[in-house]
C-alpha positions, 0 to 999 in steps of 0.5 A: 500500500502506498504510504509516501507521495513525492510529486507524482512518485508514490512509494509502493514497497521496499525493494527487498519485498520483490522476489525476482520473476514473481509479480507483486500487485500494488495499488495507487489510488484505485489503479492496480499495477503489476510490479516485477523485478526481473532475474537481472534485477530491473524493476518494471511496473505495468497495468495489472489488467490484461487488455484481452480480458479482465485478468490480473497480470500480477498472477502471471509468469515472468520470462526475461522482460515479459509478463504472460497472462496466466489465462490466455497466454498473451505476453506483454513487454515490461518496458513498453506494455505492448502485447507480444502475442495474441490474443491481446492486441492492445497495450497496457499502461507502463509506469516509470519506476525509481528505486531510492534508498532501498524503496520502490517508487512508481509514477502515479500516471501511467502511459500507453505505448503509441503505434 
């Protein structure tokens, strides 16, 4: 649960709360977000709802820099939010992430990939 807000950045958790390749669902306001630390240690945040169906992506599977929806298998690029496989064809929002002093902050305003 967010507890510190600085501008548009919201603290969502401590970095050590994230297990590699194990998505964590966080919420900013009423917006669910899937927070992912890759095996390489990069932290990404994307909208938690698959654009193909109302399915939580944070219950999905991480492989490299993708998050796969557990229900229908669509894979989303963690950097752009773009779907890489069908049946999803619409992107999900991505959120800017900053790690500071062992804490993870997310920009509360997500953006959609263009084109």
